[in-house]
N, CA, C and O atoms as CSV, one atom per row, in Angstrom:
chain,resi,resn,atom,element,x,y,z
A,1,UNK,N,N,-95.833,96.555,-61.733
A,1,UNK,CA,C,-95.307,95.260,-61.403
A,1,UNK,C,C,-94.170,95.361,-60.395
A,1,UNK,O,O,-93.071,94.885,-60.681
A,2,UNK,N,N,-94.386,95.959,-59.235
A,2,UNK,CA,C,-93.291,96.112,-58.283
A,2,UNK,C,C,-92.744,94.777,-57.798
A,2,UNK,O,O,-91.550,94.675,-57.515
A,3,UNK,N,N,-93.593,93.739,-57.695
A,3,UNK,CA,C,-93.126,92.435,-57.253
A,3,UNK,C,C,-92.137,91.851,-58.252
A,3,UNK,O,O,-91.131,91.265,-57.851
A,4,UNK,N,N,-92.403,91.998,-59.533
A,4,UNK,CA,C,-91.513,91.522,-60.577
A,4,UNK,C,C,-90.178,92.236,-60.499
A,4,UNK,O,O,-89.130,91.595,-60.567
A,5,UNK,N,N,-90.198,93.552,-60.358
A,5,UNK,CA,C,-88.958,94.311,-60.258
A,5,UNK,C,C,-88.163,93.861,-59.049
A,5,UNK,O,O,-86.939,93.750,-59.122
A,6,UNK,N,N,-88.834,93.602,-57.941
A,6,UNK,CA,C,-88.147,93.140,-56.730
A,6,UNK,C,C,-87.442,91.813,-56.998
A,6,UNK,O,O,-86.303,91.622,-56.574
A,7,UNK,N,N,-88.099,90.908,-57.688
A,7,UNK,CA,C,-87.486,89.613,-58.005
A,7,UNK,C,C,-86.298,89.793,-58.939
A,7,UNK,O,O,-85.240,89.198,-58.732
A,8,UNK,N,N,-86.476,90.614,-59.967
A,8,UNK,CA,C,-85.384,90.830,-60.914
A,8,UNK,C,C,-84.203,91.539,-60.273
A,8,UNK,O,O,-83.055,91.278,-60.633
A,9,UNK,N,N,-84.470,92.428,-59.334
A,9,UNK,CA,C,-83.381,93.174,-58.711
A,9,UNK,C,C,-82.545,92.316,-57.762
A,9,UNK,O,O,-81.475,92.742,-57.329
A,10,UNK,N,N,-83.021,91.114,-57.434
A,10,UNK,CA,C,-82.252,90.206,-56.584
A,10,UNK,C,C,-81.184,89.439,-57.355
A,10,UNK,O,O,-80.324,88.797,-56.751
A,11,UNK,N,N,-81.230,89.501,-58.677
A,11,UNK,CA,C,-80.222,88.818,-59.483
A,11,UNK,C,C,-78.851,89.445,-59.265
A,11,UNK,O,O,-78.729,90.651,-59.053
A,12,UNK,N,N,-77.830,88.607,-59.321
A,12,UNK,CA,C,-76.451,89.075,-59.193
A,12,UNK,C,C,-75.613,88.409,-60.279
A,12,UNK,O,O,-75.989,87.360,-60.803
A,13,UNK,N,N,-74.479,89.017,-60.616
A,13,UNK,CA,C,-73.594,88.381,-61.598
A,13,UNK,C,C,-73.251,86.957,-61.166
A,13,UNK,O,O,-72.937,86.691,-60.006
A,14,UNK,N,N,-73.323,86.056,-62.141
A,14,UNK,CA,C,-73.071,84.642,-61.877
A,14,UNK,C,C,-74.328,83.810,-61.799
A,14,UNK,O,O,-74.266,82.586,-61.913
A,15,UNK,N,N,-75.486,84.456,-61.604
A,15,UNK,CA,C,-76.750,83.722,-61.617
A,15,UNK,C,C,-77.036,83.235,-63.037
A,15,UNK,O,O,-76.595,83.836,-64.016
A,16,UNK,N,N,-77.776,82.143,-63.126
A,16,UNK,CA,C,-78.212,81.626,-64.420
A,16,UNK,C,C,-79.729,81.706,-64.454
A,16,UNK,O,O,-80.410,81.252,-63.534
A,17,UNK,N,N,-80.250,82.290,-65.527
A,17,UNK,CA,C,-81.691,82.477,-65.694
A,17,UNK,C,C,-82.092,81.937,-67.062
A,17,UNK,O,O,-81.249,81.659,-67.915
A,18,UNK,N,N,-83.402,81.797,-67.246
A,18,UNK,CA,C,-83.865,81.337,-68.550
A,18,UNK,C,C,-84.909,82.297,-69.093
A,18,UNK,O,O,-85.701,82.873,-68.347
A,19,UNK,N,N,-84.892,82.454,-70.395
A,19,UNK,CA,C,-85.896,83.234,-71.098
A,19,UNK,C,C,-86.186,82.574,-72.425
A,19,UNK,O,O,-85.761,81.448,-72.684
A,20,UNK,N,N,-86.906,83.277,-73.249
A,20,UNK,CA,C,-87.184,82.817,-74.605
A,20,UNK,C,C,-87.148,84.024,-75.522
A,20,UNK,O,O,-87.447,85.144,-75.107
A,21,UNK,N,N,-86.781,83.789,-76.768
A,21,UNK,CA,C,-86.744,84.903,-77.715
A,21,UNK,C,C,-88.041,84.951,-78.509
A,21,UNK,O,O,-88.933,84.128,-78.303
A,22,UNK,N,N,-88.141,85.902,-79.405
A,22,UNK,CA,C,-89.382,86.116,-80.151
A,22,UNK,C,C,-89.733,84.937,-81.047
A,22,UNK,O,O,-90.893,84.782,-81.429
A,23,UNK,N,N,-88.755,84.101,-81.389
A,23,UNK,CA,C,-89.015,82.919,-82.194
A,23,UNK,C,C,-89.305,81.683,-81.357
A,23,UNK,O,O,-89.551,80.603,-81.894
A,24,UNK,N,N,-89.274,81.847,-80.034
A,24,UNK,CA,C,-89.553,80.739,-79.135
A,24,UNK,C,C,-88.323,79.969,-78.685
A,24,UNK,O,O,-88.442,79.023,-77.905
A,25,UNK,N,N,-87.144,80.353,-79.160
A,25,UNK,CA,C,-85.917,79.667,-78.744
A,25,UNK,C,C,-85.648,79.912,-77.261
A,25,UNK,O,O,-85.912,80.997,-76.743
A,26,UNK,N,N,-85.129,78.908,-76.598
A,26,UNK,CA,C,-84.801,79.000,-75.173
A,26,UNK,C,C,-83.488,79.764,-75.015
A,26,UNK,O,O,-82.530,79.527,-75.752
A,27,UNK,N,N,-83.452,80.673,-74.059
A,27,UNK,CA,C,-82.256,81.446,-73.752
A,27,UNK,C,C,-81.799,81.078,-72.343
A,27,UNK,O,O,-82.409,81.515,-71.367
A,28,UNK,N,N,-80.757,80.296,-72.222
A,28,UNK,CA,C,-80.158,80.031,-70.912
A,28,UNK,C,C,-79.030,81.032,-70.784
A,28,UNK,O,O,-78.047,80.983,-71.524
A,29,UNK,N,N,-79.187,81.951,-69.828
A,29,UNK,CA,C,-78.295,83.102,-69.757
A,29,UNK,C,C,-77.569,83.196,-68.426
A,29,UNK,O,O,-78.139,82.937,-67.366
A,30,UNK,N,N,-76.309,83.570,-68.503
A,30,UNK,CA,C,-75.494,83.858,-67.339
A,30,UNK,C,C,-75.554,85.360,-67.093
A,30,UNK,O,O,-75.233,86.149,-67.982
A,31,UNK,N,N,-75.957,85.756,-65.902
A,31,UNK,CA,C,-76.027,87.178,-65.574
A,31,UNK,C,C,-74.609,87.713,-65.439
A,31,UNK,O,O,-73.801,87.186,-64.674
A,32,UNK,N,N,-74.319,88.771,-66.196
A,32,UNK,CA,C,-73.001,89.405,-66.144
A,32,UNK,C,C,-73.001,90.660,-65.276
A,32,UNK,O,O,-72.019,90.947,-64.592
A,33,UNK,N,N,-74.100,91.402,-65.305
A,33,UNK,CA,C,-74.190,92.640,-64.525
A,33,UNK,C,C,-75.652,92.996,-64.319
A,33,UNK,O,O,-76.504,92.706,-65.158
A,34,UNK,N,N,-75.925,93.631,-63.184
A,34,UNK,CA,C,-77.272,94.118,-62.897
A,34,UNK,C,C,-77.149,95.587,-62.523
A,34,UNK,O,O,-76.448,95.944,-61.575
A,35,UNK,N,N,-77.839,96.435,-63.281
A,35,UNK,CA,C,-77.834,97.858,-63.004
A,35,UNK,C,C,-79.202,98.306,-62.541
A,35,UNK,O,O,-80.096,97.481,-62.354
A,36,UNK,N,N,-79.377,99.599,-62.353
A,36,UNK,CA,C,-80.661,100.097,-61.870
A,36,UNK,C,C,-81.808,99.887,-62.855
A,36,UNK,O,O,-82.971,99.858,-62.451
A,37,UNK,N,N,-81.491,99.740,-64.152
A,37,UNK,CA,C,-82.557,99.575,-65.129
A,37,UNK,C,C,-82.359,98.409,-66.087
A,37,UNK,O,O,-83.243,98.124,-66.895
A,38,UNK,N,N,-81.214,97.726,-66.014
A,38,UNK,CA,C,-80.919,96.663,-66.975
A,38,UNK,C,C,-80.224,95.478,-66.322
A,38,UNK,O,O,-79.519,95.606,-65.321
A,39,UNK,N,N,-80.451,94.321,-66.932
A,39,UNK,CA,C,-79.766,93.092,-66.545
A,39,UNK,C,C,-78.989,92.646,-67.779
A,39,UNK,O,O,-79.579,92.306,-68.804
A,40,UNK,N,N,-77.676,92.649,-67.673
A,40,UNK,CA,C,-76.822,92.251,-68.791
A,40,UNK,C,C,-76.522,90.765,-68.648
A,40,UNK,O,O,-76.060,90.316,-67.600
A,41,UNK,N,N,-76.790,89.995,-69.723
A,41,UNK,CA,C,-76.550,88.559,-69.684
A,41,UNK,C,C,-75.793,88.103,-70.923
A,41,UNK,O,O,-75.667,88.824,-71.912
A,42,UNK,N,N,-75.295,86.873,-70.827
A,42,UNK,CA,C,-74.655,86.228,-71.970
A,42,UNK,C,C,-75.276,84.844,-72.112
A,42,UNK,O,O,-75.350,84.088,-71.144
A,43,UNK,N,N,-75.717,84.520,-73.313
A,43,UNK,CA,C,-76.281,83.190,-73.562
A,43,UNK,C,C,-75.188,82.147,-73.405
A,43,UNK,O,O,-74.110,82.270,-73.987
A,44,UNK,N,N,-75.474,81.121,-72.615
A,44,UNK,CA,C,-74.487,80.089,-72.339
A,44,UNK,C,C,-74.080,79.362,-73.615
A,44,UNK,O,O,-72.891,79.128,-73.836
A,45,UNK,N,N,-75.036,79.003,-74.450
A,45,UNK,CA,C,-74.732,78.166,-75.607
A,45,UNK,C,C,-74.184,78.924,-76.811
A,45,UNK,O,O,-73.366,78.377,-77.550
A,46,UNK,N,N,-74.606,80.154,-77.031
A,46,UNK,CA,C,-74.157,80.892,-78.217
A,46,UNK,C,C,-73.213,82.043,-77.892
A,46,UNK,O,O,-72.558,82.585,-78.782
A,47,UNK,N,N,-73.146,82.413,-76.616
A,47,UNK,CA,C,-72.314,83.515,-76.142
A,47,UNK,C,C,-72.796,84.884,-76.596
A,47,UNK,O,O,-72.091,85.878,-76.421
A,48,UNK,N,N,-73.992,84.947,-77.178
A,48,UNK,CA,C,-74.577,86.232,-77.549
A,48,UNK,C,C,-74.998,87.008,-76.313
A,48,UNK,O,O,-75.434,86.421,-75.322
A,49,UNK,N,N,-74.869,88.303,-76.370
A,49,UNK,CA,C,-75.249,89.152,-75.238
A,49,UNK,C,C,-76.709,89.565,-75.365
A,49,UNK,O,O,-77.172,89.933,-76.445
A,50,UNK,N,N,-77.426,89.499,-74.250
A,50,UNK,CA,C,-78.835,89.875,-74.206
A,50,UNK,C,C,-79.031,90.794,-73.000
A,50,UNK,O,O,-78.625,90.462,-71.886
A,51,UNK,N,N,-79.649,91.942,-73.228
A,51,UNK,CA,C,-79.926,92.896,-72.160
A,51,UNK,C,C,-81.419,92.905,-71.883
A,51,UNK,O,O,-82.233,93.094,-72.787
A,52,UNK,N,N,-81.770,92.694,-70.599
A,52,UNK,CA,C,-83.168,92.671,-70.193
A,52,UNK,C,C,-83.476,93.890,-69.337
A,52,UNK,O,O,-82.621,94.378,-68.599
A,53,UNK,N,N,-84.703,94.374,-69.444
A,53,UNK,CA,C,-85.192,95.492,-68.641
A,53,UNK,C,C,-85.505,94.982,-67.234
A,53,UNK,O,O,-86.211,93.986,-67.080
A,54,UNK,N,N,-84.988,95.654,-66.218
A,54,UNK,CA,C,-85.179,95.203,-64.836
A,54,UNK,C,C,-86.615,95.425,-64.348
A,54,UNK,O,O,-87.017,94.831,-63.348
A,55,UNK,N,N,-87.382,96.254,-65.025
A,55,UNK,CA,C,-88.782,96.476,-64.649
A,55,UNK,C,C,-89.712,95.404,-65.202
A,55,UNK,O,O,-90.652,94.981,-64.529
A,56,UNK,N,N,-89.444,94.963,-66.438
A,56,UNK,CA,C,-90.385,94.084,-67.137
A,56,UNK,C,C,-89.868,92.681,-67.431
A,56,UNK,O,O,-90.660,91.771,-67.676
A,57,UNK,N,N,-88.556,92.494,-67.409
A,57,UNK,CA,C,-87.972,91.218,-67.800
A,57,UNK,C,C,-87.896,91.040,-69.299
A,57,UNK,O,O,-87.473,89.986,-69.775
A,58,UNK,N,N,-88.302,92.064,-70.062
A,58,UNK,CA,C,-88.258,91.994,-71.522
A,58,UNK,C,C,-86.868,92.372,-72.020
A,58,UNK,O,O,-86.162,93.171,-71.404
A,59,UNK,N,N,-86.490,91.771,-73.164
A,59,UNK,CA,C,-85.230,92.155,-73.779
A,59,UNK,C,C,-85.337,93.601,-74.249
A,59,UNK,O,O,-86.339,93.983,-74.853
A,60,UNK,N,N,-84.333,94.388,-73.983
A,60,UNK,CA,C,-84.324,95.788,-74.408
A,60,UNK,C,C,-84.352,95.815,-75.933
A,60,UNK,O,O,-83.489,95.233,-76.589
A,61,UNK,N,N,-85.348,96.493,-76.486
A,61,UNK,CA,C,-85.503,96.615,-77.933
A,61,UNK,C,C,-86.239,95.457,-78.584
A,61,UNK,O,O,-86.455,95.467,-79.796
A,62,UNK,N,N,-86.632,94.451,-77.796
A,62,UNK,CA,C,-87.336,93.296,-78.353
A,62,UNK,C,C,-88.295,92.745,-77.292
A,62,UNK,O,O,-87.989,91.742,-76.647
A,63,UNK,N,N,-89.441,93.387,-77.110
A,63,UNK,CA,C,-90.346,92.991,-76.024
A,63,UNK,C,C,-90.930,91.587,-76.138
A,63,UNK,O,O,-91.485,91.077,-75.165
A,64,UNK,N,N,-90.818,90.955,-77.300
A,64,UNK,CA,C,-91.304,89.574,-77.422
A,64,UNK,C,C,-90.312,88.581,-76.836
A,64,UNK,O,O,-90.655,87.420,-76.610
A,65,UNK,N,N,-89.099,89.024,-76.591
A,65,UNK,CA,C,-88.074,88.201,-75.962
A,65,UNK,C,C,-88.021,88.599,-74.501
A,65,UNK,O,O,-87.911,89.783,-74.181
A,66,UNK,N,N,-88.101,87.602,-73.596
A,66,UNK,CA,C,-88.182,87.957,-72.175
A,66,UNK,C,C,-87.696,86.825,-71.297
A,66,UNK,O,O,-87.619,85.671,-71.720
A,67,UNK,N,N,-87.373,87.178,-70.071
A,67,UNK,CA,C,-87.061,86.174,-69.056
A,67,UNK,C,C,-88.354,85.468,-68.677
A,67,UNK,O,O,-89.415,86.090,-68.640
A,68,UNK,N,N,-88.271,84.184,-68.396
A,68,UNK,CA,C,-89.481,83.498,-67.964
A,68,UNK,C,C,-89.312,82.720,-66.668
A,68,UNK,O,O,-90.299,82.234,-66.114
A,69,UNK,N,N,-88.096,82.589,-66.174
A,69,UNK,CA,C,-87.896,81.986,-64.859
A,69,UNK,C,C,-86.561,82.412,-64.270
A,69,UNK,O,O,-85.582,82.636,-64.982
A,70,UNK,N,N,-86.553,82.516,-62.963
A,70,UNK,CA,C,-85.366,82.917,-62.211
A,70,UNK,C,C,-84.981,81.846,-61.197
A,70,UNK,O,O,-84.088,82.062,-60.378
A,71,UNK,N,N,-85.640,80.708,-61.245
A,71,UNK,CA,C,-85.461,79.650,-60.257
A,71,UNK,C,C,-83.988,79.232,-60.158
A,71,UNK,O,O,-83.374,78.892,-61.170
A,72,UNK,N,N,-83.423,79.254,-58.951
A,72,UNK,CA,C,-82.020,78.850,-58.823
A,72,UNK,C,C,-81.848,77.345,-59.036
A,72,UNK,O,O,-82.704,76.541,-58.665
A,73,UNK,N,N,-80.739,76.999,-59.632
A,73,UNK,CA,C,-80.383,75.605,-59.864
A,73,UNK,C,C,-79.604,75.066,-58.668
A,73,UNK,O,O,-79.124,75.835,-57.835
A,74,UNK,N,N,-79.481,73.750,-58.589
A,74,UNK,CA,C,-78.606,73.163,-57.569
A,74,UNK,C,C,-77.176,73.610,-57.850
A,74,UNK,O,O,-76.850,73.988,-58.975
A,75,UNK,N,N,-76.342,73.568,-56.848
A,75,UNK,CA,C,-74.943,73.976,-57.011
A,75,UNK,C,C,-74.264,73.119,-58.079
A,75,UNK,O,O,-73.531,73.639,-58.921
A,76,UNK,N,N,-74.504,71.818,-58.043
A,76,UNK,CA,C,-73.882,70.931,-59.040
A,76,UNK,C,C,-74.297,71.300,-60.461
A,76,UNK,O,O,-73.449,71.394,-61.349
A,77,UNK,N,N,-75.592,71.508,-60.684
A,77,UNK,CA,C,-76.088,71.845,-62.022
A,77,UNK,C,C,-75.572,73.222,-62.448
A,77,UNK,O,O,-75.185,73.417,-63.600
A,78,UNK,N,N,-75.569,74.160,-61.523
A,78,UNK,CA,C,-75.051,75.501,-61.808
A,78,UNK,C,C,-73.596,75.401,-62.280
A,78,UNK,O,O,-73.204,76.045,-63.253
A,79,UNK,N,N,-72.810,74.593,-61.582
A,79,UNK,CA,C,-71.395,74.459,-61.934
A,79,UNK,C,C,-71.194,73.817,-63.301
A,79,UNK,O,O,-70.290,74.212,-64.038
A,80,UNK,N,N,-72.015,72.840,-63.652
A,80,UNK,CA,C,-71.918,72.235,-64.985
A,80,UNK,C,C,-72.195,73.297,-66.049
A,80,UNK,O,O,-71.498,73.359,-67.062
A,81,UNK,N,N,-73.211,74.130,-65.819
A,81,UNK,CA,C,-73.535,75.178,-66.803
A,81,UNK,C,C,-72.464,76.254,-66.862
A,81,UNK,O,O,-72.203,76.804,-67.932
A,82,UNK,N,N,-71.837,76.563,-65.730
A,82,UNK,CA,C,-70.712,77.510,-65.769
A,82,UNK,C,C,-69.562,76.928,-66.587
A,82,UNK,O,O,-68.918,77.642,-67.356
A,83,UNK,N,N,-69.307,75.628,-66.418
A,83,UNK,CA,C,-68.273,74.974,-67.219
A,83,UNK,C,C,-68.623,74.982,-68.693
A,83,UNK,O,O,-67.755,75.189,-69.541
A,84,UNK,N,N,-69.898,74.755,-69.004
A,84,UNK,CA,C,-70.347,74.802,-70.395
A,84,UNK,C,C,-70.183,76.203,-70.965
A,84,UNK,O,O,-69.750,76.362,-72.106
A,85,UNK,N,N,-70.524,77.215,-70.181
A,85,UNK,CA,C,-70.350,78.598,-70.633
A,85,UNK,C,C,-68.888,78.860,-70.979
A,85,UNK,O,O,-68.586,79.451,-72.016
A,86,UNK,N,N,-67.995,78.425,-70.119
A,86,UNK,CA,C,-66.562,78.615,-70.362
A,86,UNK,C,C,-66.130,77.866,-71.613
A,86,UNK,O,O,-65.393,78.401,-72.442
A,87,UNK,N,N,-66.594,76.620,-71.749
A,87,UNK,CA,C,-66.240,75.815,-72.916
A,87,UNK,C,C,-66.708,76.500,-74.196
A,87,UNK,O,O,-65.959,76.559,-75.171
A,88,UNK,N,N,-67.921,77.012,-74.207
A,88,UNK,CA,C,-68.453,77.671,-75.397
A,88,UNK,C,C,-67.691,78.964,-75.681
A,88,UNK,O,O,-67.441,79.299,-76.839
A,89,UNK,N,N,-67.326,79.687,-74.626
A,89,UNK,CA,C,-66.575,80.933,-74.801
A,89,UNK,C,C,-65.206,80.666,-75.415
A,89,UNK,O,O,-64.714,81.463,-76.214
A,90,UNK,N,N,-64.587,79.540,-75.042
A,90,UNK,CA,C,-63.265,79.202,-75.552
A,90,UNK,C,C,-63.319,78.409,-76.851
A,90,UNK,O,O,-62.285,78.128,-77.458
A,91,UNK,N,N,-64.549,78.043,-77.281
A,91,UNK,CA,C,-64.708,77.302,-78.527
A,91,UNK,C,C,-64.271,75.854,-78.433
A,91,UNK,O,O,-63.860,75.264,-79.433
A,92,UNK,N,N,-64.353,75.276,-77.249
A,92,UNK,CA,C,-63.944,73.896,-77.037
A,92,UNK,C,C,-65.137,72.971,-77.185
A,92,UNK,O,O,-66.116,73.100,-76.449
A,93,UNK,N,N,-65.070,72.046,-78.117
A,93,UNK,CA,C,-66.135,71.077,-78.327
A,93,UNK,C,C,-65.524,69.693,-78.366
A,93,UNK,O,O,-64.302,69.611,-78.488
A,94,UNK,N,N,-66.223,68.648,-78.277
A,94,UNK,CA,C,-67.671,68.499,-78.191
A,94,UNK,C,C,-68.156,68.613,-76.754
A,94,UNK,O,O,-67.370,68.724,-75.813
A,95,UNK,N,N,-69.487,68.583,-76.618
A,95,UNK,CA,C,-70.092,68.625,-75.295
A,95,UNK,C,C,-69.924,67.276,-74.610
A,95,UNK,O,O,-69.988,66.224,-75.245
A,96,UNK,N,N,-69.709,67.333,-73.301
A,96,UNK,CA,C,-69.633,66.101,-72.509
A,96,UNK,C,C,-71.049,65.582,-72.269
A,96,UNK,O,O,-72.027,66.299,-72.483
A,97,UNK,N,N,-71.148,64.353,-71.833
A,97,UNK,CA,C,-72.455,63.788,-71.486
A,97,UNK,C,C,-73.103,64.603,-70.365
A,97,UNK,O,O,-74.309,64.848,-70.392
A,98,UNK,N,N,-72.301,65.022,-69.378
A,98,UNK,CA,C,-72.837,65.822,-68.264
A,98,UNK,C,C,-73.416,67.136,-68.773
A,98,UNK,O,O,-74.453,67.578,-68.280
A,99,UNK,N,N,-72.774,67.763,-69.739
A,99,UNK,CA,C,-73.264,69.026,-70.297
A,99,UNK,C,C,-74.548,68.810,-71.089
A,99,UNK,O,O,-75.479,69.611,-70.995
A,100,UNK,N,N,-74.603,67.739,-71.865
A,100,UNK,CA,C,-75.825,67.416,-72.604
A,100,UNK,C,C,-76.979,67.154,-71.638
A,100,UNK,O,O,-78.096,67.630,-71.845
A,101,UNK,N,N,-76.698,66.395,-70.583
A,101,UNK,CA,C,-77.724,66.103,-69.583
A,101,UNK,C,C,-78.170,67.382,-68.874
A,101,UNK,O,O,-79.352,67.540,-68.571
A,102,UNK,N,N,-77.238,68.288,-68.611
A,102,UNK,CA,C,-77.572,69.552,-67.945
A,102,UNK,C,C,-78.508,70.384,-68.817
A,102,UNK,O,O,-79.464,70.968,-68.308
A,103,UNK,N,N,-78.250,70.444,-70.105
A,103,UNK,CA,C,-79.119,71.219,-70.993
A,103,UNK,C,C,-80.523,70.630,-71.035
A,103,UNK,O,O,-81.504,71.372,-71.059
A,104,UNK,N,N,-80.629,69.310,-71.043
A,104,UNK,CA,C,-81.953,68.686,-71.012
A,104,UNK,C,C,-82.626,68.934,-69.663
A,104,UNK,O,O,-83.822,69.222,-69.605
A,105,UNK,N,N,-81.861,68.823,-68.585
A,105,UNK,CA,C,-82.409,69.040,-67.251
A,105,UNK,C,C,-82.974,70.450,-67.119
A,105,UNK,O,O,-84.102,70.624,-66.657
A,106,UNK,N,N,-82.203,71.458,-67.520
A,106,UNK,CA,C,-82.673,72.833,-67.330
A,106,UNK,C,C,-83.891,73.137,-68.177
A,106,UNK,O,O,-84.739,73.934,-67.776
A,107,UNK,N,N,-83.993,72.513,-69.346
A,107,UNK,CA,C,-85.187,72.728,-70.169
A,107,UNK,C,C,-86.425,72.272,-69.408
A,107,UNK,O,O,-87.437,72.973,-69.380
A,108,UNK,N,N,-86.345,71.105,-68.795
A,108,UNK,CA,C,-87.477,70.573,-68.036
A,108,UNK,C,C,-87.672,71.321,-66.712
A,108,UNK,O,O,-88.796,71.674,-66.356
A,109,UNK,N,N,-86.587,71.559,-65.995
A,109,UNK,CA,C,-86.639,72.203,-64.686
A,109,UNK,C,C,-87.221,73.607,-64.774
A,109,UNK,O,O,-88.139,73.953,-64.030
A,110,UNK,N,N,-86.688,74.411,-65.681
A,110,UNK,CA,C,-87.157,75.779,-65.799
A,110,UNK,C,C,-88.605,75.837,-66.286
A,110,UNK,O,O,-89.362,76.711,-65.863
A,111,UNK,N,N,-88.994,74.925,-67.159
A,111,UNK,CA,C,-90.387,74.901,-67.617
A,111,UNK,C,C,-91.347,74.637,-66.465
A,111,UNK,O,O,-92.484,75.109,-66.476
A,112,UNK,N,N,-90.888,73.886,-65.477
A,112,UNK,CA,C,-91.724,73.555,-64.319
A,112,UNK,C,C,-91.716,74.653,-63.254
A,112,UNK,O,O,-92.464,74.565,-62.280
A,113,UNK,N,N,-90.879,75.691,-63.422
A,113,UNK,CA,C,-90.746,76.747,-62.411
A,113,UNK,C,C,-90.827,78.149,-63.016
A,113,UNK,O,O,-89.910,78.948,-62.823
A,114,UNK,N,N,-91.895,78.466,-63.740
A,114,UNK,CA,C,-91.987,79.817,-64.322
A,114,UNK,C,C,-92.284,80.854,-63.232
A,114,UNK,O,O,-92.924,80.556,-62.224
A,115,UNK,N,N,-91.812,82.051,-63.460
A,115,UNK,CA,C,-92.204,83.162,-62.597
A,115,UNK,C,C,-93.617,83.529,-63.027
A,115,UNK,O,O,-93.863,83.760,-64.211
A,116,UNK,N,N,-94.543,83.584,-62.085
A,116,UNK,CA,C,-95.959,83.828,-62.413
A,116,UNK,C,C,-96.137,85.064,-63.296
A,116,UNK,O,O,-96.936,85.045,-64.233
A,117,UNK,N,N,-95.407,86.126,-63.007
A,117,UNK,CA,C,-95.570,87.359,-63.784
A,117,UNK,C,C,-95.124,87.162,-65.231
A,117,UNK,O,O,-95.522,87.925,-66.111
A,118,UNK,N,N,-94.284,86.123,-65.489
A,118,UNK,CA,C,-93.786,85.886,-66.828
A,118,UNK,C,C,-94.595,84.847,-67.574
A,118,UNK,O,O,-94.405,84.663,-68.777
A,119,UNK,N,N,-95.501,84.160,-66.877
A,119,UNK,CA,C,-96.198,83.024,-67.498
A,119,UNK,C,C,-96.833,83.459,-68.818
A,119,UNK,O,O,-97.525,84.474,-68.890
A,120,UNK,N,N,-96.587,82.686,-69.830
A,120,UNK,CA,C,-97.116,82.983,-71.163
A,120,UNK,C,C,-98.537,82.434,-71.238
A,120,UNK,O,O,-98.782,81.295,-70.841
A,121,UNK,N,N,-99.457,83.222,-71.734
A,121,UNK,CA,C,-100.843,82.788,-71.869
A,121,UNK,C,C,-100.877,81.534,-72.725
A,121,UNK,O,O,-100.273,81.483,-73.796
A,122,UNK,N,N,-101.590,80.524,-72.242
A,122,UNK,CA,C,-101.723,79.279,-72.989
A,122,UNK,C,C,-100.712,78.219,-72.605
A,122,UNK,O,O,-100.742,77.119,-73.156
A,123,UNK,N,N,-99.803,78.523,-71.659
A,123,UNK,CA,C,-98.819,77.498,-71.260
A,123,UNK,C,C,-99.098,77.007,-69.879
A,123,UNK,O,O,-98.379,76.146,-69.372
C-alpha cells in the first residue's frame, strides 16, 4: 500500500483526522507527532492518546481501530476543533453551540470523504 503510506506521511502535527475504534466509535484526533513508523494523536473529545501505524493507518496493537479519512477541514472548522481540544484538555465545560455544530459537521463531512484505502466493506 505505498499510496496509503504516502498519504499518511503527509500528515503534520496540528492536522485533524478521523478514525473509528473496534467498537465503531468515531475518533476525531489531533495529530501530535509523525515519525517514520507511527502517527501519534490525541482524541479531541476524550484526550486519550492513540498511535496509528504509518504504513496501514491501523491503531498500534488494535488493528480493528483505524484512520478512515484524512480530508482537511476548512480553516474555520479546524479552529473550532482546536478550541474544543483545548477546552477538553483544560476540563472546561459546557460545549458552545459552535462546538456542538462542529462535531455534527465533522461526523457528516468525514463520512462523505473516506480515504479509498480505508473504506470499510459495506459502507
